[in-house]
Phi, psi and omega in degrees: 000146173290129183259321180186156176283129181265316179194164176235129181258142174239127179254138193231167172261313183260088182303303189294336171291321180289314176310311174308315186296302189295330178278301185282331177266308184279330183080029176274163182265127174280127184265329176185165179207144177195171169261129179289179187284340181267353178103009170301141169260126192236134176230136191242136180227150162234141172273147185300137175093356191240152174271320192288159179247166171243125174263129175248128191240133174234110179227091183295345178283345177276000179093177180298142176272130183230104184264111173291155176290141173067019178295314187196168172193155171257146178237131186237132173282141177231151180280321186221098181297317174302320176289316178305311178301314178297319180300315187284326180295324182291335183269005175088021175232076185283173179293149186259338186197128179098192353295146177250125172288144180246153183293356173270355190100349175279191178197158173238159172201171176224144171235145180263129173283163173308149176071011168090354168306128186270135183243135172254136188245130183235119166261111180296130182277187185288145166087002179248155180196000000 
């Protein structure tokens, strides 16, 4: 039986640009990095308050990374979407969609990570948690 989700992997071509995005733009904590037995370069991140990790992988032998539109995304909760959007835009990563108001006073928006992976940002409304 499955006990819990441990991590999600995203393969990339430019490891250091992607690492900088997750660390410096999103503010995630790099928890570890190493090279696997088959030669994959791996960097793991955690969001504050989360147990699950995100694994960023560079493995050139798998060929080019092609991220199709609407293929997958990660979703993160933010306290203040407008403030977050202003800070990420100043770092060269403006919102790619939104913000869109939700009926409960919350909002959602999207930002594109390097290589085209989409990141959803959710500001919870009143009474949600």
